[in-house]
C-alpha positions as CSV (number, residue, x, y, z in Angstrom):
1,M,26.0,42.8,-11.8
2,K,22.8,40.8,-11.4
3,R,23.9,38.4,-14.2
4,K,27.2,37.7,-12.4
5,T,25.4,37.1,-9.1
6,T,23.0,34.7,-10.8
7,A,25.8,32.9,-12.6
8,F,27.8,32.6,-9.3
9,A,24.7,31.3,-7.5
10,L,24.0,28.7,-10.2
11,G,27.7,27.6,-10.3
12,A,27.8,27.2,-6.5
13,A,24.5,25.3,-6.5
14,L,25.9,22.9,-9.2
15,A,29.2,22.5,-7.3
16,F,27.5,21.6,-4.1
17,G,24.8,19.4,-5.7
18,I,22.0,21.6,-4.6
19,G,18.8,21.1,-6.6
20,A,19.9,17.7,-7.9
21,N,19.1,14.4,-6.3
22,T,21.8,11.9,-7.0
23,Y,21.8,8.3,-5.8
24,A,24.5,6.9,-8.1
25,G,25.8,3.7,-6.4
26,T,23.3,3.8,-3.6
27,H,21.8,0.5,-2.9
28,T,19.2,-0.6,-0.3
29,M,19.6,-4.0,1.4
30,F,16.4,-4.7,3.2
31,Q,16.0,-8.2,4.7
32,V,12.5,-9.3,5.4
33,T,10.9,-7.2,8.1
34,I,7.5,-8.1,9.5
35,N,5.7,-5.8,11.9
36,A,2.7,-8.0,13.0
37,A,1.1,-5.2,15.0
38,A,1.2,-2.8,12.1
39,M,0.3,-5.6,9.7
40,V,3.1,-4.9,7.3
41,A,5.8,-6.9,5.7
42,T,8.7,-5.5,3.6
43,G,12.0,-6.2,2.0
44,D,14.2,-6.3,-1.1
45,V,13.4,-9.4,-3.2
46,S,17.0,-9.7,-4.5
47,F,18.6,-9.1,-1.2
48,V,16.6,-11.8,0.4
49,H,17.4,-14.1,-2.4
50,N,21.1,-13.4,-2.0
51,T,21.3,-14.0,1.7
52,P,23.0,-17.2,2.9
53,D,20.2,-18.1,5.2
54,V,17.4,-20.5,4.2
55,I,14.8,-18.9,6.5
56,Q,13.7,-15.7,4.9
57,Y,11.4,-15.4,1.9
58,L,9.4,-12.7,0.3
59,Y,7.2,-13.1,-2.7
60,C,3.8,-12.7,-4.4
61,E,2.2,-14.9,-6.9
62,S,-0.8,-14.4,-9.1
63,Q,-3.2,-16.9,-10.6
64,G,-5.8,-15.3,-12.9
65,T,-7.6,-12.6,-11.0
66,N,-6.3,-13.6,-7.6
67,A,-2.9,-13.1,-5.9
68,F,-1.1,-14.1,-2.7
69,C,1.8,-12.4,-1.0
70,A,3.9,-14.0,1.7
71,A,6.9,-13.2,3.9
72,R,9.0,-15.0,6.5
73,D,11.6,-13.1,8.6
74,L,14.8,-14.4,10.2
75,A,12.9,-15.2,13.4
76,G,10.6,-17.5,11.5
77,L,7.5,-15.2,11.7
78,V,5.3,-15.8,8.7
79,R,2.6,-13.4,7.4
80,S,0.6,-13.5,4.1
81,C,-2.4,-12.0,2.5
82,S,-4.5,-12.6,-0.6
83,T,-6.2,-10.2,-3.0
84,A,-8.3,-9.8,-6.1
85,N,-7.9,-6.0,-6.2
86,P,-6.9,-5.0,-9.7
87,A,-4.5,-2.3,-8.4
88,H,-2.8,-4.8,-6.2
89,L,-2.6,-7.3,-9.1
90,A,-1.0,-4.6,-11.3
91,A,1.6,-3.9,-8.7
92,I,2.3,-7.7,-8.2
93,H,2.6,-8.2,-11.9
94,S,5.4,-5.5,-11.9
95,I,7.5,-7.4,-9.3
96,G,10.9,-8.3,-10.7
97,T,13.9,-10.1,-9.3
98,D,15.4,-6.8,-8.1
99,S,12.2,-5.3,-6.7
100,Y,11.4,-3.8,-3.2
101,L,8.1,-5.2,-1.9
102,L,5.9,-4.0,0.8
103,F,2.5,-5.4,1.6
104,R,-0.1,-4.8,4.3
105,W,-3.0,-7.0,5.4
106,N,-6.1,-6.9,7.6
107,A,-7.4,-9.2,10.3
108,A,-9.1,-11.3,7.7
109,G,-5.9,-12.0,5.8
110,Q,-6.7,-9.8,2.9
111,C,-4.1,-7.5,1.3
112,T,-4.9,-3.9,2.0
113,S,-1.9,-2.5,0.1
114,V,0.8,-3.7,-2.2
115,T,3.7,-1.5,-3.0
116,V,6.5,-2.3,-5.4
117,R,9.6,-0.3,-6.2
118,N,11.6,-1.1,-9.3
119,G,14.8,0.7,-10.0
120,S,18.5,0.9,-9.4
121,L,18.3,1.3,-5.6
122,T,18.0,-2.4,-4.8
123,V,21.0,-4.8,-5.0
124,P,20.8,-7.0,-8.1
125,K,20.0,-10.6,-7.8
126,V,23.1,-12.9,-8.3
C-alpha cells in the first residue's frame, strides 16, 4: 500500500509540476530603470537595444584593469560608475548581447556592485 501511495504522490507531483521549476518561453523585458536614491541602475541589454527609442542605453566597458558602467533611462536620467575591482571586472567581461545588467554606485561614483545574468530569460537581440 505504501508503494502505491508513493507512486500516486510522485505522479501527482509531476502532473502538477510540483518540484520542478520551468521557465520555458518566459522572457524578461526590462527597460533601463535608474533609482538614484538607491544608487542602482538595471535593465536587459538586448531589450534596451531593441527598443525603438534613441534615449535609453545600458552598458559597461573595460580597459585593462579598469571598467566603466553607464545607463540612461527614458526620462534622460544618466548614472554611471567606474571600478577596478577584479570581481566587478569578471562580471563585466561576462556581459553579452542578451545579458541582464544591474550596477550600484556610491557617492564618489565608484561601482559597489555589478551583477550580470546570462541565460534564456532575456529577449534576444535582433
